[in-house]
Backbone as numpy.savetxt, mean C-alpha at the origin, in Angstrom:
# Nx Ny Nz CAx CAy CAz Cx Cy Cz
-11.06 16.41 27.16 -11.68 15.15 26.78 -11.89 15.08 25.27
-12.49 16.11 24.69 -12.71 16.11 23.24 -11.40 16.10 22.47
-10.40 16.77 23.03 -9.10 16.80 22.39 -8.51 15.39 22.29
-8.60 14.61 23.37 -8.08 13.23 23.35 -8.84 12.37 22.36
-10.15 12.57 22.28 -10.96 11.81 21.31 -10.54 12.16 19.90
-10.34 13.46 19.65 -9.93 13.90 18.32 -8.57 13.32 17.96
-7.63 13.40 18.87 -6.28 12.91 18.61 -6.30 11.41 18.37
-7.01 10.66 19.19 -7.04 9.21 19.02 -7.75 8.82 17.73
-8.81 9.52 17.36 -9.49 9.19 16.10 -8.64 9.59 14.90
-7.87 10.68 15.06 -6.97 11.10 13.98 -5.92 10.03 13.72
-5.27 9.53 14.79 -4.25 8.51 14.63 -4.83 7.19 14.13
-6.03 6.87 14.53 -6.68 5.67 14.03 -6.94 5.79 12.53
-7.37 6.96 12.10 -7.62 7.20 10.68 -6.32 7.07 9.90
-5.26 7.69 10.39 -3.95 7.60 9.73 -3.49 6.15 9.66
-3.70 5.40 10.73 -3.31 3.99 10.77 -4.02 3.21 9.67
-5.33 3.39 9.55 -6.08 2.66 8.53 -5.69 3.10 7.11
-5.37 4.36 6.93 -4.90 4.82 5.62 -3.55 4.19 5.27
-2.67 4.11 6.25 -1.36 3.48 6.02 -1.50 2.00 5.69
-2.40 1.33 6.39 -2.63 -0.09 6.10 -3.10 -0.27 4.67
-3.99 0.59 4.21 -4.49 0.51 2.85 -3.40 0.84 1.83
-2.55 1.80 2.15 -1.44 2.13 1.26 -0.46 0.97 1.16
-0.16 0.35 2.27 0.73 -0.81 2.26 0.11 -1.97 1.49
-1.18 -2.19 1.68 -1.87 -3.25 0.97 -1.83 -3.01 -0.54
-2.20 -1.81 -0.97 -2.22 -1.49 -2.40 -0.83 -1.59 -3.01
0.17 -1.04 -2.33 1.53 -1.09 -2.88 2.05 -2.52 -2.93
1.70 -3.33 -1.96 2.13 -4.73 -1.96 1.50 -5.50 -3.12
0.23 -5.30 -3.34 -0.46 -6.00 -4.44 0.14 -5.58 -5.79
0.37 -4.29 -5.96 0.96 -3.79 -7.21 2.36 -4.37 -7.39
3.15 -4.40 -6.33 4.51 -4.94 -6.41 4.49 -6.43 -6.75
3.59 -7.17 -6.15 3.47 -8.60 -6.45 3.11 -8.81 -7.90
2.14 -8.06 -8.38 1.70 -8.23 -9.77 2.79 -7.80 -10.75
3.59 -6.82 -10.38 4.67 -6.36 -11.26 5.80 -7.38 -11.33
6.10 -8.03 -10.22 7.27 -8.90 -10.14 7.02 -10.37 -10.46
5.78 -10.80 -10.41 5.49 -12.22 -10.61 4.48 -12.42 -11.73
4.72 -13.45 -12.54 3.81 -13.75 -13.64 2.51 -14.37 -13.15
2.60 -15.22 -12.16 1.41 -15.88 -11.63 1.13 -15.36 -10.23
-0.02 -14.72 -10.08 -0.40 -14.16 -8.78 -1.78 -14.67 -8.40
-2.12 -14.46 -7.16 -3.46 -14.81 -6.70 -4.45 -13.75 -7.16
-5.72 -14.07 -7.05 -6.76 -13.10 -7.44 -6.92 -12.06 -6.34
-7.48 -10.93 -6.73 -7.64 -9.83 -5.78 -8.55 -10.18 -4.60
-9.45 -11.14 -4.76 -10.30 -11.50 -3.63 -9.49 -12.09 -2.49
-8.38 -12.78 -2.84 -7.50 -13.31 -1.80 -6.79 -12.17 -1.06
-6.21 -11.24 -1.81 -5.50 -10.12 -1.19 -6.46 -9.24 -0.39
-7.68 -9.09 -0.89 -8.68 -8.29 -0.17 -9.03 -8.95 1.16
-9.19 -10.26 1.14 -9.52 -10.98 2.37 -8.39 -10.85 3.39
-7.15 -11.02 2.93 -5.99 -10.89 3.82 -5.89 -9.47 4.37
-6.18 -8.47 3.52 -6.08 -7.08 3.92 -7.28 -6.55 4.67
-8.35 -7.34 4.73 -9.53 -6.93 5.48 -10.37 -5.87 4.78
-10.33 -5.85 3.44 -11.14 -4.90 2.68 -11.97 -5.67 1.65
-12.93 -4.99 1.07 -13.72 -5.60 0.00 -12.93 -5.54 -1.30
-13.25 -6.44 -2.21 -12.54 -6.52 -3.49 -12.66 -5.20 -4.25
-13.84 -4.61 -4.27 -14.02 -3.34 -4.98 -13.12 -2.25 -4.41
-13.00 -2.23 -3.09 -12.13 -1.23 -2.46 -10.67 -1.47 -2.82
-10.25 -2.74 -2.82 -8.88 -3.06 -3.20 -8.61 -2.65 -4.64
-9.56 -2.91 -5.52 -9.40 -2.51 -6.92 -9.22 -1.00 -7.03
-10.03 -0.25 -6.29 -9.91 1.21 -6.29 -8.57 1.66 -5.71
-8.16 1.04 -4.60 -6.87 1.39 -3.99 -5.71 1.12 -4.94
-5.80 0.00 -5.63 -4.74 -0.37 -6.58 -4.67 0.65 -7.72
-5.82 1.03 -8.23 -5.88 2.01 -9.31 -5.35 3.37 -8.84
-5.79 3.81 -7.67 -5.35 5.09 -7.14 -3.85 5.10 -6.87
-3.32 4.00 -6.37 -1.88 3.92 -6.10 -1.09 4.04 -7.40
-1.53 3.31 -8.43 -0.84 3.39 -9.72 -0.90 4.80 -10.30
-2.03 5.46 -10.13 -2.16 6.84 -10.60 -1.25 7.77 -9.80
-1.14 7.55 -8.49 -0.29 8.39 -7.65 1.17 8.32 -8.06
1.62 7.13 -8.45 3.02 6.97 -8.86 3.17 7.12 -10.37
2.13 7.58 -11.02 2.13 7.85 -12.46 2.47 6.60 -13.27
2.06 5.45 -12.75 2.26 4.15 -13.38 3.73 3.82 -13.61
4.62 4.46 -12.88 6.06 4.20 -12.99 6.43 3.16 -11.95
6.36 1.90 -12.34 6.58 0.81 -11.40 8.04 0.38 -11.31
8.81 0.64 -12.35 10.22 0.23 -12.36 11.04 1.13 -11.44
11.92 0.50 -10.67 12.84 1.23 -9.80 14.25 0.79 -10.17
15.10 1.75 -10.53 16.48 1.43 -10.90 17.23 0.85 -9.70
18.19 0.00 -9.98 18.98 -0.65 -8.92 19.63 0.38 -7.99
20.16 1.44 -8.57 20.84 2.46 -7.76 19.87 3.12 -6.77
18.67 3.40 -7.23 17.67 4.02 -6.36 17.27 3.06 -5.25
17.04 1.82 -5.62 16.66 0.80 -4.63 17.75 0.65 -3.58
18.99 0.55 -4.03 20.10 0.37 -3.09 20.28 1.59 -2.19
20.02 2.79 -2.72 20.15 3.98 -1.88 19.11 3.97 -0.75
17.89 3.49 -1.03 16.88 3.38 0.01 17.21 2.28 1.02
17.79 1.21 0.54 18.22 0.13 1.44 19.25 0.67 2.43
20.19 1.46 1.94 21.21 2.04 2.81 20.61 3.00 3.82
19.60 3.75 3.42 18.97 4.70 4.32 18.23 4.01 5.47
17.64 2.86 5.18 16.79 2.22 6.17 17.44 1.08 6.93
18.70 0.81 6.65 19.39 -0.23 7.42 20.39 0.43 8.36
20.61 -0.22 9.46 21.51 0.35 10.48 22.94 0.03 10.20
C-alpha cells in the first residue's frame, strides 16, 4: 500500500515538474522569438502558477541553459528528424 502511494506521488511530482519546465521554456522561447509578448501574469494564469513562481522558473531555466537561447538550424533540424516518424 505505501509503495503504491509513494510511486503515485513520485509520478505526480515528476508530472508537475515537467509542466513547469514546459511552461518556463515556452515563455522564454516566446520572448526570444517575438518582439511583442504578453505579460507574465497572462502566462502564469494559463500555466496555473503565480507570477512570482513563473519569474523564478524563467530565471532558473535561463541559468540552466547558460542563457544560450540561440539554436543553429542544423541542430534544430537534427532534433526534428529524431522526433518525427
